[in-house]
C-alpha positions as CSV (number, residue, x, y, z in Angstrom):
1,M,-9.9,21.8,-11.4
2,P,-6.1,22.4,-10.2
3,V,-3.5,21.1,-11.8
4,F,-1.2,18.6,-9.9
5,G,2.3,18.4,-11.9
6,G,0.6,18.3,-15.2
7,A,-2.4,15.9,-14.2
8,V,-5.9,17.3,-13.3
9,V,-6.6,16.9,-9.4
10,S,-10.0,16.0,-8.7
11,K,-11.3,16.4,-5.1
12,S,-14.2,13.3,-4.2
13,P,-16.9,13.8,-2.4
14,A,-17.0,11.9,1.1
15,R,-18.2,8.5,1.1
16,L,-19.9,6.5,3.5
17,V,-18.1,3.0,4.5
18,L,-21.7,1.2,4.7
19,A,-22.6,3.0,1.3
20,L,-19.6,1.6,-0.4
21,A,-20.0,-2.0,1.4
22,V,-24.2,-2.2,-0.2
23,L,-22.7,-1.1,-3.8
24,W,-19.3,-3.7,-3.5
25,G,-22.3,-6.0,-3.1
26,L,-24.0,-5.0,-6.0
27,A,-21.0,-5.3,-7.9
28,T,-19.5,-8.4,-6.7
29,L,-23.3,-10.4,-6.1
30,G,-22.7,-14.1,-7.1
31,A,-18.7,-13.5,-7.5
32,G,-16.1,-15.9,-6.0
33,P,-12.2,-15.5,-6.1
34,A,-10.6,-18.3,-8.5
35,A,-7.1,-19.0,-8.2
36,A,-4.6,-16.2,-7.7
37,Q,-3.0,-16.6,-10.8
38,E,-6.1,-18.2,-13.3
39,P,-5.7,-17.8,-16.7
40,E,-8.1,-15.0,-18.5
41,P,-9.0,-13.8,-21.4
42,A,-6.3,-12.0,-23.6
43,G,-7.6,-8.5,-23.6
44,A,-10.9,-6.6,-22.8
45,A,-12.4,-7.9,-26.4
46,A,-11.7,-11.8,-25.7
47,A,-13.6,-11.3,-22.1
48,G,-16.5,-9.6,-23.6
49,L,-15.8,-6.3,-22.0
50,Q,-16.0,-2.9,-23.9
51,P,-12.8,-1.9,-25.2
52,W,-11.1,1.5,-23.9
53,D,-12.1,4.9,-25.7
54,P,-9.2,7.4,-24.7
55,P,-10.3,10.3,-26.0
56,E,-13.6,10.1,-24.3
57,T,-12.7,8.1,-21.2
58,P,-9.7,9.8,-19.3
59,V,-7.1,7.4,-17.2
60,I,-8.7,8.4,-13.3
61,I,-6.2,7.3,-10.5
62,G,-8.0,6.9,-7.0
63,A,-4.9,8.0,-4.6
64,G,-5.8,8.9,-1.1
65,G,-5.9,12.0,1.3
66,V,-3.9,15.1,-0.1
67,S,-1.6,15.0,2.9
68,G,-0.6,11.5,2.3
69,L,1.8,9.3,0.6
70,Y,-0.6,8.1,-2.0
71,F,-1.7,11.2,-3.6
72,P,2.0,12.1,-4.6
73,V,2.9,8.7,-6.0
74,A,-0.5,8.9,-8.1
75,G,0.6,12.4,-8.9
76,A,4.5,10.7,-10.5
77,I,2.2,7.9,-12.3
78,A,-0.3,10.7,-13.7
79,R,2.8,12.7,-14.9
80,I,4.4,9.6,-16.4
81,A,1.4,8.8,-18.7
82,E,0.6,12.2,-19.8
83,D,4.3,12.8,-20.5
84,H,5.9,9.5,-22.4
85,G,2.3,7.3,-22.9
86,G,0.6,9.5,-25.9
87,A,-2.7,9.7,-26.5
88,L,-3.9,6.3,-25.2
89,L,-3.2,7.5,-21.3
90,S,-3.8,11.1,-21.6
91,P,-5.6,12.9,-19.9
92,A,-4.1,11.2,-16.8
93,L,-6.4,12.4,-13.5
94,V,-5.7,12.2,-10.1
95,E,-8.0,11.7,-7.8
96,S,-8.0,12.5,-4.0
97,T,-10.3,9.5,-1.9
98,G,-10.4,7.9,1.3
99,G,-7.3,5.5,0.5
100,S,-6.8,2.0,-0.2
101,M,-10.8,1.0,0.7
102,E,-12.6,3.5,-1.1
103,N,-10.2,2.8,-4.0
104,L,-11.0,-0.9,-4.3
105,V,-14.8,-0.6,-3.7
106,R,-15.0,2.0,-6.8
107,L,-12.5,-0.1,-8.8
108,S,-15.4,-2.7,-8.8
109,M,-18.1,0.0,-9.4
110,G,-15.9,0.9,-12.7
111,D,-15.8,4.4,-11.1
112,L,-12.0,4.5,-11.4
113,T,-9.2,3.3,-14.0
114,F,-6.5,2.2,-11.1
115,G,-6.2,2.7,-7.5
116,I,-3.6,2.3,-5.3
117,A,-4.4,0.1,-2.0
118,R,-1.9,-1.7,0.4
119,S,-1.5,-5.3,-0.6
120,D,-3.3,-6.4,2.8
121,R,-6.0,-4.7,2.2
122,Q,-6.3,-5.7,-1.5
123,H,-5.9,-9.7,-0.4
124,N,-8.8,-9.0,1.8
125,A,-10.7,-7.8,-1.1
126,W,-9.8,-10.2,-3.2
127,H,-11.0,-13.3,-0.8
128,G,-13.5,-11.2,0.9
129,L,-11.7,-11.1,4.3
130,G,-11.5,-8.7,7.2
131,E,-12.9,-5.4,6.4
132,F,-14.4,-6.9,3.4
133,A,-16.2,-9.9,4.8
134,G,-19.8,-8.7,4.1
135,M,-19.2,-7.4,0.7
136,G,-18.2,-10.9,-1.1
137,P,-14.9,-11.8,-3.2
138,H,-13.9,-9.3,-5.7
139,D,-12.7,-11.5,-8.2
140,A,-12.3,-8.6,-10.5
141,L,-9.4,-6.8,-9.0
142,R,-6.1,-7.1,-10.8
143,T,-2.5,-6.1,-10.0
144,V,-0.6,-3.6,-12.2
145,L,2.7,-3.0,-10.2
146,A,4.0,-2.6,-6.4
147,L,4.7,0.7,-5.4
148,H,6.7,1.7,-2.0
149,S,6.4,-0.3,1.1
150,E,5.0,0.7,4.0
151,P,6.9,-0.5,7.3
152,L,6.1,-1.4,10.6
153,T,7.7,1.2,12.4
154,L,8.4,1.1,16.0
155,I,10.0,3.9,17.8
156,A,11.5,3.6,21.3
157,R,12.7,6.3,23.8
158,A,15.9,6.4,23.6
159,D,16.2,5.9,27.6
160,A,14.2,2.6,27.7
161,G,17.3,0.4,26.8
162,I,15.4,-1.3,23.6
163,E,17.9,-1.3,20.8
164,A,16.6,-4.6,19.1
165,F,13.5,-6.1,18.6
166,G,14.2,-9.0,21.1
167,D,14.6,-6.2,24.0
168,L,10.7,-5.5,23.6
169,P,9.4,-8.0,26.4
170,G,9.6,-6.3,30.1
171,H,8.7,-3.0,28.9
172,R,5.5,-0.9,28.4
173,I,3.9,-1.2,24.5
174,N,1.2,1.1,22.9
175,L,-0.5,-1.5,20.6
176,G,-3.3,1.1,19.7
177,P,-7.1,0.6,19.3
178,E,-8.8,-2.6,19.0
179,G,-9.0,-3.3,15.2
180,T,-6.5,-1.2,13.8
181,D,-4.5,-1.8,11.0
182,T,-1.1,-1.3,13.7
183,R,-2.1,-3.3,15.8
184,L,-2.9,-6.4,14.1
185,L,0.3,-6.2,12.2
186,L,2.2,-6.0,15.7
187,E,0.4,-8.7,17.3
188,L,0.9,-10.9,14.1
189,V,4.8,-9.7,14.7
190,L,4.7,-10.6,18.5
191,H,3.1,-13.8,17.9
192,A,5.2,-14.8,15.4
193,E,8.5,-14.5,18.2
194,G,6.3,-16.8,20.6
195,W,5.1,-14.0,22.9
196,T,2.0,-13.6,24.6
197,I,1.4,-10.3,24.8
198,D,0.0,-9.7,28.4
199,E,3.2,-12.1,29.5
200,A,5.7,-10.2,27.2
201,F,5.0,-6.7,28.5
202,T,4.9,-4.9,31.7
203,Q,1.8,-2.9,31.0
204,V,-0.4,-2.8,27.4
205,L,-2.1,0.5,26.4
206,A,-4.6,1.1,23.6
207,I,-4.1,5.0,23.6
208,P,-5.5,6.5,19.5
209,F,-2.4,7.0,17.4
210,G,-2.7,10.8,17.1
211,E,-1.5,11.1,21.0
212,Q,0.8,8.1,21.3
213,M,3.8,10.2,20.6
214,T,2.9,12.4,23.6
215,A,2.7,9.0,26.2
216,L,6.0,8.5,24.9
217,C,7.7,11.8,25.6
218,G,5.9,11.8,28.8
219,D,7.0,8.7,29.6
220,R,3.7,6.7,30.1
221,V,5.0,4.2,27.4
222,D,8.2,2.8,26.6
223,L,7.5,1.8,22.7
224,V,4.6,3.1,20.3
225,A,4.4,1.5,17.0
226,F,2.9,3.1,13.0
227,V,2.7,1.6,9.6
228,A,3.3,3.9,6.9
229,G,5.6,4.7,3.6
230,H,8.6,6.8,3.9
231,P,9.4,9.5,4.0
232,S,6.3,10.7,6.0
233,G,6.1,13.8,8.2
234,T,4.0,11.8,10.9
235,I,7.4,9.9,11.7
236,H,9.4,13.2,11.1
237,R,7.8,14.7,14.0
238,A,7.2,11.7,15.9
239,L,11.0,11.4,15.9
240,E,11.3,15.0,16.5
241,A,9.0,15.2,19.7
242,C,11.7,13.9,21.6
243,P,15.0,11.3,21.9
244,T,14.0,8.5,20.1
245,V,15.2,5.4,18.0
246,L,13.6,3.3,15.4
247,V,13.7,-0.6,16.5
248,P,14.7,-2.9,13.6
249,I,12.4,-5.7,13.2
250,A,14.6,-8.7,12.0
251,G,15.5,-12.4,13.0
252,P,14.7,-15.9,11.8
253,A,11.1,-15.9,13.7
254,I,10.6,-12.8,11.2
255,E,11.8,-14.5,8.5
256,A,9.4,-17.5,9.3
257,L,6.8,-15.2,9.3
258,L,7.3,-13.8,5.6
259,T,7.9,-17.0,4.1
260,G,5.0,-17.8,1.8
261,N,3.2,-14.6,2.7
262,P,2.5,-12.1,-0.1
263,V,1.0,-9.5,2.3
264,L,4.6,-8.6,4.1
265,I,7.7,-8.1,2.4
266,P,11.2,-7.2,4.3
267,T,12.0,-3.9,3.8
268,T,14.2,-1.4,5.1
269,I,13.6,2.7,6.4
270,P,16.3,4.3,4.5
271,G,19.1,6.1,6.6
272,D,18.8,9.5,5.3
273,F,15.1,10.3,5.4
274,Y,15.2,11.9,8.8
275,P,17.9,13.4,11.0
276,A,17.2,11.1,14.0
277,V,17.9,8.1,11.7
278,P,21.3,7.9,10.4
279,E,21.5,3.9,9.3
280,P,18.8,2.0,7.7
281,V,16.6,0.4,10.2
282,A,15.2,-3.2,8.7
283,T,11.5,-3.8,9.3
284,I,8.8,-5.5,7.4
285,G,5.2,-4.2,6.0
286,P,2.6,-4.6,2.8
287,V,3.5,-2.8,-0.1
288,A,1.2,-0.3,-1.9
289,V,-0.2,-1.5,-5.2
290,L,-1.3,0.3,-7.9
291,T,-4.5,-2.1,-8.7
292,T,-6.9,-2.2,-11.5
293,T,-9.6,-4.6,-12.9
294,R,-9.6,-6.9,-15.8
295,A,-12.4,-4.7,-17.2
296,V,-9.6,-2.5,-18.5
297,D,-8.2,-2.8,-21.6
298,E,-4.7,-4.8,-22.1
299,A,-3.3,-2.2,-24.6
300,L,-4.2,0.7,-21.9
301,V,-2.3,-1.4,-18.6
302,A,0.6,-2.5,-20.6
303,A,0.9,1.1,-21.7
304,L,0.9,2.4,-18.9
305,V,3.7,-0.2,-17.5
306,D,5.4,0.1,-20.2
307,V,6.2,4.0,-19.9
308,I,6.8,3.1,-16.0
309,L,9.5,0.7,-17.1
310,D,10.9,2.7,-19.8
311,N,11.4,5.9,-18.0
312,P,12.7,4.5,-14.4
313,D,14.8,7.3,-13.5
314,A,12.0,10.3,-14.4
315,F,9.4,8.1,-12.2
316,R,11.9,7.5,-9.8
317,G,12.8,11.0,-9.3
318,Q,9.5,12.3,-8.6
319,H,9.6,11.2,-5.0
320,P,11.8,10.3,-2.0
321,A,9.5,7.3,-1.6
322,L,9.8,5.4,-5.3
323,R,13.8,6.6,-5.4
324,D,14.7,2.5,-4.6
325,L,12.4,0.9,-7.1
326,T,13.5,-1.6,-9.3
327,A,11.3,-3.2,-12.3
328,A,12.0,-6.6,-10.9
329,H,10.3,-5.1,-7.6
330,M,7.6,-3.9,-9.3
331,A,7.1,-7.2,-10.9
332,R,7.3,-9.4,-8.0
333,D,6.2,-7.9,-4.2
334,G,2.8,-7.6,-2.5
335,L,0.9,-9.7,-5.4
336,T,-2.3,-10.7,-3.5
337,A,-4.2,-10.7,-6.3
338,P,-3.7,-12.0,-10.0
339,F,-1.7,-9.5,-12.3
340,H,-3.4,-8.1,-15.2
341,T,-3.0,-9.7,-18.8
342,G,-1.6,-5.9,-19.9
343,A,0.7,-5.6,-16.9
344,R,2.1,-9.5,-17.1
345,R,2.7,-8.8,-21.3
346,A,4.8,-6.0,-20.3
347,F,7.1,-7.3,-17.6
348,E,7.6,-10.5,-19.6
349,A,8.7,-8.6,-22.6
350,R,11.4,-7.5,-20.2
351,G,12.2,-11.2,-19.0
352,L,10.0,-10.6,-16.1
353,R,7.9,-13.4,-14.9
354,P,5.2,-11.9,-12.2
């Protein structure tokens, strides 16, 4: 296997979502979610689970595709684990996967130690909603820590006259195909403003996301959207395709939408990630969350959180998406499943209460 920055990288075989759903159902048969911060036994032994055996069982971190953001972020976690975690966290392997859904299902199967997943996907998995509705709640999921945000990113043609979120009505918009994450989030934001989609826009299209920049630059639409972590090669290419601007998402209605909503957080797209974006742009979005299950030993999870919190500069310096992370952010944002007892112990030792 090739080596990725000190972590061995393996390429997982393709897995059909249907097969994952069947396996999920077998793994969670009869399960149901408890309260979001339920008390649980203090460690795997108290829970009747097998203790972690680091010499025989490597730490495996489910990432995403090798061209996406999850893969280098998982690599940063693996490097910190191996460089500073000692025998308990070594070897740490990064596995390329299909992303959030595959990671969450394989966690339930005991096929991964940790996996990166978006907070909205973690929420649906914990409760058995949305794309996980046929699989049942995954009440063994546990949060380790929050990572980078994945903002809703609105890109408008520079000549469309869209400078603020309130300028959207009266324009042509691409919402993307039915049922996509970006479309669902954009519809949620529009409804928060009290806008009926058909009444607010002169034209609503469902152009696939891979084709929407051609439509934007070709003057077929005035506005397109992505949900992505930053910096993103896709967003960089989109902003360079023709004269465009990023549209802020902010205001009282957006603040109200965020109140009591653990899935979304206010965030910004930094002003120095892209040449076409000189100033930070306010927006909202879900959060990438490092996730595990209650079957993973408390000492192992605490050790991983400890090495990340004890070496913040080394961790943040490995990728631009991590550069603004703080301990408070990692203990607070995107918490749509209960904290693992090991993670909670590590945060509380530093005066942070997840």
